[in-house]
C-alpha positions as CSV (number, residue, x, y, z in Angstrom):
1,K,-0.1,0.0,0.0
2,D,1.4,3.5,-0.9
3,D,0.3,6.2,1.0
4,N,0.8,9.1,-1.0
5,D,0.3,10.0,-5.0
6,A,4.6,10.0,-5.1
7,K,4.8,6.3,-6.8
8,G,8.2,4.6,-6.0
9,I,10.3,3.7,-8.7
10,A,12.5,0.6,-8.7
11,V,15.2,-0.8,-11.5
12,L,16.5,-4.1,-11.1
13,I,19.3,-5.4,-13.3
14,N,20.7,-9.0,-13.8
15,L,23.7,-10.2,-16.0
16,S,24.7,-14.1,-16.1
17,P,27.8,-14.1,-17.8
18,R,28.1,-17.1,-20.2
19,A,32.2,-17.9,-18.9
20,V,31.3,-18.4,-15.8
21,E,28.3,-20.8,-15.9
22,G,25.7,-20.5,-12.6
23,L,26.7,-16.9,-12.1
24,T,24.3,-14.3,-11.6
25,L,25.5,-10.2,-10.6
26,G,22.8,-7.9,-10.1
27,A,22.3,-4.1,-9.1
28,T,18.7,-2.5,-7.7
29,L,18.0,0.8,-7.4
30,Y,14.7,2.1,-5.4
31,H,13.5,5.7,-5.2
32,D,10.5,6.9,-3.2
33,T,8.8,9.3,-0.7
34,I,7.7,8.6,2.4
35,P,4.7,10.4,3.6
36,P,4.7,12.3,7.1
37,N,3.1,10.7,10.1
38,P,1.6,13.8,11.9
39,S,1.2,11.5,15.2
40,L,5.0,11.4,15.2
41,T,6.6,15.0,16.4
42,T,10.2,13.4,14.6
43,R,8.2,12.7,11.6
44,T,6.3,16.0,10.3
45,K,7.4,16.3,6.8
46,S,8.2,13.3,4.3
47,I,11.2,11.0,3.9
48,G,13.4,10.8,0.7
49,E,14.2,7.2,0.3
50,R,16.6,5.7,-1.9
51,I,17.9,2.2,-1.5
52,I,20.8,1.0,-3.7
53,G,21.9,-2.5,-3.7
54,G,23.5,-5.6,-5.3
55,H,23.8,-9.3,-5.2
56,V,25.9,-12.4,-6.3
57,V,24.7,-16.0,-6.7
58,Y,26.9,-18.8,-7.8
59,K,24.8,-22.2,-8.3
60,T,25.6,-25.8,-9.3
61,N,24.0,-28.9,-8.9
62,R,25.8,-29.3,-5.7
63,V,26.7,-25.7,-4.5
64,E,25.1,-22.6,-3.7
65,L,26.8,-19.5,-2.6
66,L,24.7,-16.5,-2.2
67,G,25.3,-12.5,-1.3
68,E,23.3,-9.2,-0.9
69,L,24.3,-5.9,0.2
70,F,22.1,-3.0,0.5
71,N,22.0,0.8,1.8
72,I,19.3,2.3,2.7
73,N,19.5,6.2,2.7
74,H,16.6,8.1,4.3
75,D,16.7,12.1,3.7
76,D,14.7,13.3,6.4
77,H,13.0,16.7,5.6
78,T,11.9,17.1,9.5
79,S,15.3,17.4,11.0
80,D,17.3,18.1,7.6
81,Q,19.4,15.0,8.3
82,G,20.3,11.9,6.4
83,Y,20.6,8.5,7.6
84,D,22.3,5.3,6.0
85,T,21.5,1.9,7.1
86,I,23.6,-0.8,5.6
87,G,22.9,-4.4,5.4
88,W,24.3,-7.2,3.8
89,Y,24.1,-11.1,4.3
90,A,26.3,-14.1,3.1
91,Q,24.9,-17.7,2.7
92,S,26.5,-21.1,1.3
93,S,24.9,-24.3,1.2
94,Y,25.9,-27.8,-0.2
95,V,23.3,-30.5,-1.5
96,V,24.0,-34.1,-0.2
97,G,21.1,-35.7,-1.8
98,S,17.6,-34.5,-0.3
99,L,19.4,-32.3,2.2
100,T,21.0,-29.3,1.7
101,P,22.6,-28.1,4.9
102,Y,23.9,-24.2,5.0
103,Y,25.4,-21.2,6.9
104,R,24.2,-17.5,6.7
105,F,25.8,-14.3,8.1
106,D,23.4,-11.3,8.2
107,F,24.8,-7.9,9.1
108,L,22.8,-4.8,10.0
109,N,24.0,-1.2,10.8
110,F,21.6,1.8,11.2
111,G,24.2,4.1,11.5
112,G,22.4,6.8,13.3
113,V,18.8,6.8,15.2
114,D,16.7,7.0,11.5
115,P,13.1,8.2,12.4
116,Y,11.5,5.7,10.1
117,F,12.9,3.0,11.5
118,A,13.2,4.5,15.2
119,P,12.6,2.5,18.0
120,N,13.8,-0.3,16.3
121,V,17.2,0.6,15.6
122,N,19.6,-2.2,16.9
123,D,22.5,-3.1,14.8
124,V,22.7,-7.1,14.8
125,H,25.4,-9.6,13.7
126,K,23.6,-12.8,13.3
127,H,24.7,-16.6,12.5
128,T,22.5,-19.3,10.9
129,L,22.9,-22.9,10.8
130,G,20.2,-24.8,9.3
131,V,19.5,-27.7,7.2
132,R,16.7,-27.9,4.2
133,W,15.3,-31.4,3.4
134,D,13.3,-31.3,0.2
135,L,10.4,-34.1,0.9
136,L,8.8,-33.7,-2.7
137,P,9.6,-31.5,-5.6
138,W,7.1,-29.0,-4.3
139,N,7.7,-29.5,-0.6
140,A,10.6,-28.7,1.7
141,L,11.1,-28.9,5.5
142,K,13.8,-26.5,7.3
143,V,15.5,-26.5,10.6
144,E,17.6,-23.6,11.6
145,Y,19.4,-22.7,14.3
146,G,20.4,-18.8,14.8
147,F,22.8,-16.7,16.9
148,A,21.8,-12.7,17.1
149,N,24.3,-10.4,18.7
150,Y,22.7,-7.1,19.2
151,E,24.4,-3.9,19.8
152,A,22.1,-2.8,22.5
153,L,20.0,-5.5,23.4
154,D,20.6,-9.2,25.1
155,D,22.1,-11.5,22.5
156,E,19.1,-13.9,21.4
157,H,19.7,-17.8,20.3
158,L,16.8,-19.0,17.6
159,L,15.3,-22.2,16.5
160,S,12.9,-22.5,13.7
161,I,11.0,-25.1,11.6
162,N,9.7,-24.1,8.5
163,L,7.2,-26.2,6.5
164,S,7.0,-24.5,2.9
165,F,4.6,-25.5,-0.1
166,A,5.1,-24.6,-3.6
167,F,2.2,-24.2,-6.2
């Protein structure tokens, strides 16, 4: 749902070079205006939003390497301040029969108290170990353990189980 008349613009470019089978490189650009929120004194004017990102995917029959990096820039017209939030992740996996064990590292740095994200402004480093079991071509079970290290909160240990279906 877009709460204003200014429409967002998104551009995604992917490149899959023939010289390296299984490799995909991509870049993303998104630009929008976030409307004011009169109920918050810190958001009486709009926020300009620009997101620049990129990704790398390398996939073979057994190996998958993924990485994504984003910079979210908010130009706050209430305070005339700019805020940059940087997030990235890297994931690797290796297929063994119907099981795919994987590791992922996530990083999120808010770089200040961005009024759009506030009060949820906690930098985090997260490690995730998991295994995906392809039960059927359209059905998978994932079990993950994660450890999240927050800058201003207690660390978290996370366990998740996910059963997914594709139609």
